[in-house]
KEKE-3310 file (N, C-alpha, C; in steps of 0.2 Angstrom, whole numbers, plus 5000, padded with zeros to 4 digits):
npx = (4907:4910:4924:4934:4938:4952:4961:4973:4985:4994:5002:5011:5024:5031:5037:5040:5047:5044:5032:5025:5032:5029:5016:5014:5022:5012:5001:5005:5008:4995:4986:4990:4986:4972:4964:4950:4952:4958:4968:4973:4982:4988:4990:5002:5002:5012:5025:5031:5032:5023:5007:5003:5007:5000:4989:4988:4991:4979:4967:4970:4968:4956:4953:4963:4963:4964:4969:4970:4980:4978:4990:5006:5003:5008:5012:5003:4990:4988:4988:4978:4968:4968:4964:4951:4943:4945:4937:4937:4941:4950:4963:4978:4992:5006:5023:5028:5038:5045:5053:5046:5040:5027:5024:5027:5013:5004:5010:5007:4992:4990:4993:4982:4974:4976:4970:4973:4973:4978:4993:5012:5024:5040:5055:5068:5080:5087:5087:5094:5103:5116:5116:5111:5100:5096:5102:5095:5081:5081:5082:5073:5061:5064:5061:5047:5040:5044:5038:5025:5020:5017:5023:5036:5047:5048:5042:5041:5039:5029:5021:5009:4996:4977:4962:4948:4938:4945:4953:4943:4936:4947:4956:4969:4983:4998:5013:5007:5002:5011:5008:4996:4995:4995:4985:4976:4980:4977:4964:4962:4964:4973:4988:5002:5018:5028:5041:5047:5052:5064:5069:5084:5083:5079:5075:5071:5071:5073:5061:5062:5070:5081:5070:5059:5061:5060:5047:5040:5043:5038:5024:5023:5022:5009:5001:5004:4997:4982:4980:4981:4973:4965:4949:4950:4957:4958:4965:4976:4980:4976:4981:4996:4992:4990:5003:5009:5006:5008:5023:5021:5016:5026:5039:5032:5033:5045:5049:5044:5050:5064:5061:5057:5065:5080:5081:5080:5074:5060:5060:5074:5075:5071:5060:5046:5043:5043:5035:5022:5022:5022:5009:5001:5003:4998:4985:4980:4985:4974:4964:4963:4962:4949:4943:4947:4940:4929:4928:4932:4919:4911:4915:4911:4898:4891:4895:4887:4897:4902:4910:4917:4920:4911:4913:4907:4890:4877:4861:4856:4848:4853:4863:4874)
npy = (4871:4889:4896:4905:4922:4931:4947:4956:4971:4983:4998:5008:5020:5030:5019:5014:5006:4995:4990:4982:4970:4964:4964:4953:4944:4944:4937:4925:4918:4917:4914:4900:4894:4892:4901:4912:4930:4947:4960:4974:4990:5003:5018:5030:5044:5044:5053:5050:5039:5029:5029:5030:5018:5008:5012:5008:4993:4990:4989:4977:4968:4963:4961:4968:4982:4999:5013:5029:5041:5058:5064:5061:5052:5044:5028:5020:5028:5025:5011:5010:5015:5004:4994:4998:4997:4984:4968:4955:4939:4937:4948:4952:4962:4968:4974:4984:4984:4975:4966:4957:4939:4934:4921:4915:4919:4907:4900:4909:4906:4894:4895:4901:4893:4884:4888:4903:4920:4931:4934:4935:4940:4934:4941:4931:4931:4944:4955:4968:4983:4980:4988:5002:4998:4986:4983:4993:4990:4977:4981:4989:4978:4971:4980:4985:4972:4970:4980:4980:4966:4956:4946:4947:4945:4951:4965:4975:4970:4968:4959:4951:4943:4944:4939:4947:4952:4954:4968:4975:4987:4994:5008:5016:5026:5038:5028:5016:5006:4995:4987:4983:4968:4970:4978:4966:4956:4961:4962:4948:4940:4928:4927:4923:4919:4918:4911:4921:4924:4936:4949:4957:4975:4980:4989:5006:5017:5016:5022:5023:5029:5035:5045:5036:5028:5035:5041:5028:5024:5034:5033:5020:5025:5030:5020:5011:5017:5020:5007:5004:5016:5022:5019:5022:5035:5046:5038:5037:5053:5058:5049:5056:5069:5065:5062:5070:5083:5076:5076:5091:5092:5086:5094:5105:5102:5101:5114:5121:5115:5118:5132:5132:5124:5127:5141:5145:5157:5157:5164:5161:5149:5137:5132:5137:5141:5128:5122:5128:5126:5112:5109:5117:5109:5097:5099:5105:5090:5084:5090:5089:5075:5073:5079:5071:5060:5065:5067:5054:5047:5055:5050:5036:5036:5045:5037:5027:5016:5001:4997:4985:4970:4955:4940:4927:4920:4911:4904:4916:4931:4931:4923:4910)
npz = (4942:4940:4929:4935:4932:4924:4928:4921:4928:4924:4926:4917:4912:4901:4892:4880:4870:4877:4878:4868:4865:4880:4879:4869:4876:4888:4879:4876:4887:4895:4885:4884:4896:4894:4902:4905:4902:4904:4898:4907:4902:4911:4906:4913:4911:4900:4891:4881:4865:4871:4873:4857:4853:4862:4857:4845:4849:4855:4846:4839:4848:4857:4870:4876:4888:4888:4897:4897:4907:4911:4916:4922:4937:4945:4951:4961:4961:4946:4947:4954:4946:4937:4945:4948:4936:4933:4929:4934:4943:4948:4953:4945:4947:4939:4936:4920:4914:4908:4918:4926:4925:4915:4914:4926:4932:4931:4945:4957:4954:4956:4971:4974:4974:4984:4995:4998:5000:4995:4985:4985:4975:4976:4972:4972:4968:4963:4950:4950:4953:4967:4977:4975:4973:4978:4991:4999:4996:5003:5016:5019:5016:5029:5039:5037:5037:5050:5058:5054:5056:5047:5038:5023:5012:5001:4998:4988:4975:4961:4956:4960:4966:4967:4977:4971:4979:4991:4990:4981:4989:4997:4995:4988:4990:4990:4990:4992:4985:4987:5001:5000:5004:5018:5023:5019:5027:5040:5038:5038:5030:5021:5018:5008:4999:4985:4976:4960:4944:4940:4928:4922:4917:4902:4892:4892:4907:4925:4935:4950:4963:4976:4984:4983:4993:5006:5004:5004:5019:5025:5021:5029:5041:5042:5037:5049:5057:5054:5054:5069:5076:5069:5070:5084:5086:5098:5108:5103:5104:5115:5125:5121:5126:5138:5144:5141:5150:5163:5163:5161:5176:5184:5180:5185:5200:5203:5200:5210:5223:5218:5221:5234:5243:5237:5234:5222:5211:5203:5190:5187:5182:5166:5169:5171:5160:5151:5158:5155:5143:5140:5148:5136:5128:5130:5131:5118:5111:5115:5112:5099:5098:5099:5092:5079:5083:5081:5067:5061:5066:5059:5045:5045:5047:5038:5027:5030:5032:5041:5056:5055:5049:5039:5037:5034:5035:5044:5044:5042:5033:5016:5020:5022)
capx = (4910:4915:4930:4938:4945:4958:4963:4980:4985:5001:5003:5017:5027:5036:5038:5036:5050:5043:5023:5025:5035:5027:5010:5017:5023:5007:4997:5009:5008:4990:4982:4992:4982:4965:4958:4947:4957:4958:4973:4973:4987:4986:4995:5002:5003:5019:5028:5035:5027:5018:5001:5001:5008:4995:4982:4988:4987:4971:4963:4969:4965:4951:4955:4965:4959:4970:4968:4976:4978:4980:4995:5007:4999:5012:5013:4998:4986:4989:4987:4971:4963:4966:4959:4943:4940:4944:4932:4942:4938:4957:4969:4985:4997:5013:5025:5028:5047:5047:5057:5042:5038:5020:5025:5025:5007:5002:5013:5002:4985:4991:4995:4978:4970:4977:4965:4976:4968:4983:5000:5014:5028:5047:5061:5074:5086:5084:5093:5097:5109:5116:5118:5108:5090:5093:5102:5088:5074:5081:5082:5063:5057:5063:5056:5039:5037:5043:5032:5018:5019:5016:5033:5035:5053:5047:5035:5042:5038:5022:5018:5006:4987:4973:4954:4944:4935:4950:4953:4937:4936:4954:4959:4976:4987:5004:5016:5003:5000:5014:5006:4989:4996:4995:4978:4972:4982:4973:4957:4958:4966:4978:4994:5008:5022:5031:5047:5047:5059:5066:5075:5088:5078:5083:5074:5070:5075:5069:5057:5065:5075:5081:5065:5053:5063:5058:5041:5038:5043:5031:5017:5022:5020:5002:4997:5002:4992:4978:4977:4980:4970:4959:4943:4949:4962:4960:4969:4983:4982:4973:4986:5002:4990:4991:5010:5012:5003:5012:5028:5019:5015:5033:5042:5030:5036:5052:5049:5042:5056:5068:5060:5057:5073:5086:5081:5078:5068:5056:5065:5081:5076:5066:5055:5040:5040:5041:5029:5016:5024:5019:5003:4998:5002:4992:4977:4981:4982:4967:4956:4966:4959:4943:4942:4947:4935:4922:4929:4932:4912:4908:4917:4907:4891:4890:4893:4884:4902:4903:4917:4917:4921:4908:4917:4901:4884:4874:4855:4853:4846:4858:4868:4877)
capy = (4877:4894:4896:4912:4927:4935:4954:4959:4978:4985:5003:5009:5027:5029:5012:5014:5000:4988:4987:4977:4963:4965:4962:4946:4937:4940:4934:4919:4914:4918:4909:4892:4893:4893:4905:4920:4934:4954:4965:4982:4995:5011:5024:5037:5049:5045:5059:5049:5034:5025:5029:5030:5010:5006:5013:5004:4985:4988:4990:4972:4963:4967:4958:4973:4987:5003:5018:5034:5046:5066:5066:5057:5053:5041:5021:5020:5030:5022:5005:5010:5015:4998:4990:5001:4997:4977:4963:4949:4938:4938:4953:4952:4969:4968:4978:4986:4985:4965:4963:4951:4934:4932:4913:4914:4918:4899:4899:4911:4904:4888:4896:4905:4888:4881:4894:4909:4928:4936:4928:4939:4936:4935:4940:4929:4932:4951:4959:4976:4985:4978:4993:5006:4994:4978:4983:4999:4985:4973:4983:4994:4974:4971:4985:4984:4966:4971:4985:4977:4961:4955:4944:4944:4944:4956:4969:4978:4967:4971:4955:4947:4939:4945:4940:4952:4952:4956:4973:4979:4992:4996:5014:5017:5033:5039:5022:5010:4999:4988:4986:4980:4962:4972:4978:4961:4954:4965:4961:4942:4937:4923:4929:4919:4922:4913:4914:4922:4927:4942:4949:4965:4979:4980:4997:5013:5018:5015:5026:5022:5032:5037:5048:5032:5026:5040:5039:5023:5025:5040:5029:5015:5026:5029:5013:5009:5022:5018:5000:5005:5020:5025:5018:5028:5042:5048:5035:5041:5061:5059:5047:5058:5074:5064:5061:5077:5083:5072:5079:5096:5092:5085:5099:5111:5101:5100:5122:5121:5109:5123:5138:5131:5122:5128:5147:5146:5160:5155:5167:5159:5143:5138:5128:5141:5139:5121:5119:5130:5123:5107:5110:5118:5103:5092:5103:5105:5084:5082:5092:5084:5069:5075:5082:5064:5055:5067:5066:5047:5046:5057:5047:5030:5036:5047:5033:5020:5010:4996:4996:4977:4966:4949:4934:4922:4920:4906:4905:4922:4933:4930:4921:4901)
capz = (4943:4934:4928:4937:4925:4927:4926:4922:4929:4923:4925:4913:4911:4896:4891:4874:4869:4880:4879:4863:4868:4885:4878:4867:4883:4892:4877:4874:4893:4896:4878:4886:4901:4892:4905:4904:4905:4901:4902:4908:4904:4912:4904:4918:4907:4897:4888:4874:4860:4874:4870:4851:4853:4867:4854:4842:4849:4858:4839:4837:4854:4861:4878:4880:4889:4890:4902:4897:4913:4909:4916:4927:4943:4951:4952:4965:4957:4940:4948:4958:4940:4935:4950:4947:4929:4933:4929:4932:4949:4951:4950:4945:4944:4937:4931:4912:4911:4905:4924:4928:4920:4916:4915:4933:4934:4935:4951:4959:4955:4963:4978:4977:4974:4990:5000:4999:4995:4992:4984:4984:4971:4979:4966:4975:4962:4959:4944:4950:4956:4972:4981:4973:4973:4981:4998:5002:4996:5008:5023:5019:5017:5034:5042:5035:5041:5057:5061:5052:5057:5040:5034:5018:5007:4996:4998:4981:4969:4958:4953:4964:4965:4974:4974:4969:4986:4996:4987:4981:4995:4996:4992:4988:4992:4991:4987:4995:4982:4991:5008:5001:5008:5024:5023:5019:5032:5045:5038:5041:5023:5021:5012:5007:4994:4980:4972:4954:4941:4940:4923:4922:4912:4895:4887:4896:4912:4930:4939:4956:4965:4986:4987:4984:5000:5010:5003:5008:5024:5029:5021:5033:5048:5040:5039:5054:5061:5054:5059:5077:5079:5062:5077:5090:5088:5105:5111:5101:5102:5121:5125:5122:5130:5144:5145:5142:5158:5170:5163:5167:5183:5185:5181:5190:5207:5203:5199:5218:5225:5218:5224:5242:5247:5233:5236:5217:5209:5196:5183:5185:5177:5160:5170:5171:5151:5151:5161:5149:5135:5141:5148:5131:5122:5131:5129:5112:5110:5119:5107:5091:5097:5099:5083:5075:5086:5075:5058:5062:5067:5052:5039:5046:5047:5031:5020:5032:5033:5046:5060:5056:5041:5041:5034:5032:5040:5046:5044:5041:5026:5014:5022:5017)
cpx = (4914:4919:4930:4942:4949:4958:4969:4982:4992:5000:5010:5018:5032:5040:5038:5042:5047:5037:5022:5026:5031:5020:5010:5016:5017:5002:4999:5007:5000:4985:4983:4988:4975:4960:4955:4950:4955:4964:4972:4980:4987:4992:4997:5005:5010:5019:5032:5029:5021:5012:4999:5002:5003:4986:4980:4987:4981:4966:4967:4970:4959:4950:4960:4964:4964:4965:4973:4975:4979:4986:4999:5008:5004:5010:5006:4991:4983:4986:4978:4964:4962:4962:4950:4940:4942:4937:4934:4938:4946:4961:4976:4990:5004:5016:5024:5033:5049:5052:5053:5040:5029:5018:5024:5018:5003:5004:5009:4994:4985:4992:4988:4972:4970:4973:4969:4972:4972:4992:5005:5021:5036:5052:5068:5081:5086:5089:5092:5101:5109:5115:5114:5100:5091:5095:5096:5083:5076:5079:5073:5061:5057:5059:5049:5039:5038:5038:5027:5015:5015:5022:5033:5043:5052:5044:5035:5040:5031:5019:5015:4999:4985:4966:4952:4941:4938:4950:4949:4937:4941:4953:4966:4979:4993:5010:5012:5001:5005:5013:4998:4991:4995:4988:4975:4974:4978:4967:4955:4960:4970:4983:4998:5014:5024:5036:5048:5053:5059:5072:5077:5083:5084:5083:5071:5073:5069:5068:5058:5070:5076:5072:5060:5055:5059:5050:5036:5037:5038:5025:5015:5020:5011:4996:4997:4997:4985:4975:4976:4975:4966:4955:4945:4956:4964:4962:4977:4984:4980:4979:4994:5001:4991:4999:5012:5010:5007:5019:5028:5020:5022:5038:5038:5032:5040:5054:5049:5048:5062:5068:5060:5063:5079:5086:5080:5073:5067:5061:5073:5081:5070:5060:5048:5037:5040:5035:5024:5018:5019:5010:4997:4999:4998:4985:4975:4980:4978:4960:4958:4961:4953:4940:4943:4942:4928:4922:4928:4923:4911:4909:4911:4901:4888:4890:4891:4890:4903:4910:4919:4918:4917:4910:4908:4896:4881:4868:4852:4853:4853:4862:4870:4869)
cpy = (4883:4895:4903:4914:4930:4943:4957:4967:4977:4992:5005:5019:5028:5023:5009:5007:4994:4987:4983:4969:4961:4962:4954:4942:4937:4936:4927:4915:4912:4913:4902:4892:4891:4896:4910:4925:4942:4955:4970:4986:5001:5014:5031:5040:5051:5050:5056:5043:5030:5024:5027:5021:5006:5007:5008:4996:4985:4987:4981:4967:4966:4963:4964:4980:4993:5011:5025:5041:5053:5068:5060:5057:5048:5032:5017:5021:5026:5014:5004:5011:5008:4993:4993:4996:4987:4973:4957:4947:4937:4944:4953:4958:4966:4974:4980:4985:4978:4962:4959:4947:4933:4926:4912:4913:4911:4898:4902:4911:4897:4889:4899:4898:4884:4884:4900:4913:4932:4932:4933:4937:4940:4934:4937:4931:4939:4953:4964:4977:4985:4984:5001:5003:4990:4980:4987:4995:4980:4974:4988:4984:4972:4974:4986:4977:4966:4975:4984:4970:4954:4950:4942:4947:4951:4961:4974:4975:4965:4965:4950:4945:4941:4943:4946:4956:4956:4964:4976:4986:4996:5003:5015:5025:5031:5035:5015:5004:4991:4986:4984:4972:4962:4971:4970:4958:4954:4963:4953:4937:4930:4924:4925:4923:4916:4914:4915:4924:4934:4945:4956:4968:4980:4987:4999:5012:5019:5020:5027:5025:5033:5039:5043:5029:5030:5041:5033:5020:5029:5037:5022:5017:5028:5023:5010:5013:5021:5011:5000:5008:5024:5024:5021:5031:5043:5043:5036:5048:5062:5055:5050:5066:5072:5064:5068:5082:5080:5076:5086:5097:5089:5091:5105:5110:5101:5110:5124:5119:5116:5130:5139:5129:5124:5136:5150:5149:5159:5157:5165:5152:5142:5134:5132:5141:5133:5119:5121:5126:5115:5105:5112:5113:5098:5092:5101:5095:5082:5083:5089:5079:5068:5076:5074:5060:5058:5065:5059:5046:5047:5052:5040:5031:5041:5044:5027:5015:5006:4998:4989:4977:4958:4944:4930:4922:4914:4907:4914:4924:4934:4928:4913:4898)
cpz = (4940:4936:4931:4932:4929:4923:4927:4923:4928:4918:4920:4913:4905:4895:4882:4869:4871:4880:4874:4864:4876:4883:4874:4873:4887:4888:4876:4880:4895:4891:4882:4890:4900:4899:4905:4906:4902:4905:4901:4909:4906:4910:4908:4915:4904:4890:4878:4869:4863:4872:4864:4852:4856:4861:4848:4842:4852:4851:4838:4842:4858:4869:4881:4879:4889:4893:4902:4903:4910:4910:4920:4935:4948:4951:4956:4962:4950:4942:4952:4950:4937:4937:4950:4939:4928:4933:4933:4941:4951:4949:4952:4943:4944:4934:4923:4909:4910:4912:4926:4922:4919:4916:4921:4935:4935:4943:4957:4961:4956:4971:4981:4979:4981:4996:5002:4996:4994:4992:4982:4980:4976:4973:4970:4973:4958:4955:4946:4952:4963:4978:4981:4977:4977:4990:5000:5001:5003:5015:5024:5021:5025:5039:5042:5038:5048:5061:5058:5054:5052:5037:5029:5015:5006:4994:4990:4975:4967:4958:4959:4962:4971:4972:4975:4976:4991:4995:4984:4983:4997:4993:4992:4986:4991:4987:4991:4993:4984:4997:5007:5004:5014:5027:5023:5024:5039:5046:5038:5034:5024:5016:5014:5001:4990:4974:4963:4950:4938:4932:4923:4916:4908:4891:4892:4902:4920:4934:4947:4958:4975:4988:4987:4990:5005:5011:5007:5015:5029:5027:5025:5039:5046:5040:5045:5060:5059:5055:5065:5080:5073:5068:5080:5090:5093:5109:5109:5104:5111:5124:5128:5125:5137:5148:5147:5149:5162:5167:5165:5173:5187:5186:5184:5198:5208:5202:5208:5222:5226:5222:5232:5245:5244:5233:5229:5214:5202:5190:5181:5181:5170:5162:5169:5164:5149:5154:5157:5144:5136:5141:5140:5126:5121:5130:5122:5108:5111:5114:5100:5092:5098:5093:5079:5076:5080:5070:5058:5061:5060:5046:5038:5043:5039:5025:5023:5031:5039:5049:5060:5049:5043:5035:5031:5038:5041:5046:5046:5034:5021:5014:5020:5020)
residu = (UNK:UNK:UNK:UNK:UNK:UNK:UNK:UNK:UNK:UNK:UNK:UNK:UNK:UNK:UNK:UNK:UNK:UNK:UNK:UNK:UNK:UNK:UNK:UNK:UNK:UNK:UNK:UNK:UNK:UNK:UNK:UNK:UNK:UNK:UNK:UNK:UNK:UNK:UNK:UNK:UNK:UNK:UNK:UNK:UNK:UNK:UNK:UNK:UNK:UNK:UNK:UNK:UNK:UNK:UNK:UNK:UNK:UNK:UNK:UNK:UNK:UNK:UNK:UNK:UNK:UNK:UNK:UNK:UNK:UNK:UNK:UNK:UNK:UNK:UNK:UNK:UNK:UNK:UNK:UNK:UNK:UNK:UNK:UNK:UNK:UNK:UNK:UNK:UNK:UNK:UNK:UNK:UNK:UNK:UNK:UNK:UNK:UNK:UNK:UNK:UNK:UNK:UNK:UNK:UNK:UNK:UNK:UNK:UNK:UNK:UNK:UNK:UNK:UNK:UNK:UNK:UNK:UNK:UNK:UNK:UNK:UNK:UNK:UNK:UNK:UNK:UNK:UNK:UNK:UNK:UNK:UNK:UNK:UNK:UNK:UNK:UNK:UNK:UNK:UNK:UNK:UNK:UNK:UNK:UNK:UNK:UNK:UNK:UNK:UNK:UNK:UNK:UNK:UNK:UNK:UNK:UNK:UNK:UNK:UNK:UNK:UNK:UNK:UNK:UNK:UNK:UNK:UNK:UNK:UNK:UNK:UNK:UNK:UNK:UNK:UNK:UNK:UNK:UNK:UNK:UNK:UNK:UNK:UNK:UNK:UNK:UNK:UNK:UNK:UNK:UNK:UNK:UNK:UNK:UNK:UNK:UNK:UNK:UNK:UNK:UNK:UNK:UNK:UNK:UNK:UNK:UNK:UNK:UNK:UNK:UNK:UNK:UNK:UNK:UNK:UNK:UNK:UNK:UNK:UNK:UNK:UNK:UNK:UNK:UNK:UNK:UNK:UNK:UNK:UNK:UNK:UNK:UNK:UNK:UNK:UNK:UNK:UNK:UNK:UNK:UNK:UNK:UNK:UNK:UNK:UNK:UNK:UNK:UNK:UNK:UNK:UNK:UNK:UNK:UNK:UNK:UNK:UNK:UNK:UNK:UNK:UNK:UNK:UNK:UNK:UNK:UNK:UNK:UNK:UNK:UNK:UNK:UNK:UNK:UNK:UNK:UNK:UNK:UNK:UNK:UNK:UNK:UNK:UNK:UNK:UNK:UNK:UNK:UNK:UNK:UNK:UNK:UNK:UNK:UNK:UNK:UNK:UNK:UNK:UNK:UNK:UNK:UNK:UNK:UNK:UNK:UNK:UNK:UNK:UNK:UNK:UNK:UNK:UNK:UNK:UNK:UNK:UNK:UNK:UNK)
# end
């Protein structure tokens, strides 16, 4: 059986003091495993000497691939650039700030060997500020697990392992790199997690702030929408439209009741305006649902994309 190759994907931004020790630690860990690998470092538009140091490292190690982005696009686009360039059978993203330990990679691979498709790192003893970073992260992880139905302790840990077939067609936007286990689980992949080491940051400045939490919550709403309504958006927009029509009908009935039995003129209450507003909202929602349905069909049919995923076949052409 052919030995599976590894692609280590590392987005970096202004990590000039970390890239050299990071490369040394990764090389030491992977060389000891005796498994074919490549390291892909994506420079996300760094403004310090990160690019120059990566250039020097690439000259001395042909297993190191360096991708320089023209400007700072963010961690998710940088991760996507690394995934697109990866040739390995197993993709392993990790952070470039030396807080992840490359020596944990064998743990992830051992779990994959048990039959899992995605193995997520879990920083059980996280070395970050307990109030600024750890507490919001714990709350976010619980919220993500509750909404998605995929229960992991640490979505924010970049150190993960994926079978390439699982994410080769996944396109990531916003801060959605952390939600890949959710995408994979919804497509039938087996997902688990394993405890990994976490070190405090020594060099450089953290790129995470409170604004990142807001973005994650908004992206989570998008992910949930794509899961439930991407193939049938009319169920969401049309359902909301029907509810507003019902509210409009009830308000119209109340308006007539007050007019007939309480001798209240229509202009004495805001009910006529409310009826008009909810009626228009109902029509607009249904029309939006129809437009979304047309866009969804155009998306799939223009690219000949199926609305299903085949795992394996029997007695079929190209089947097992």
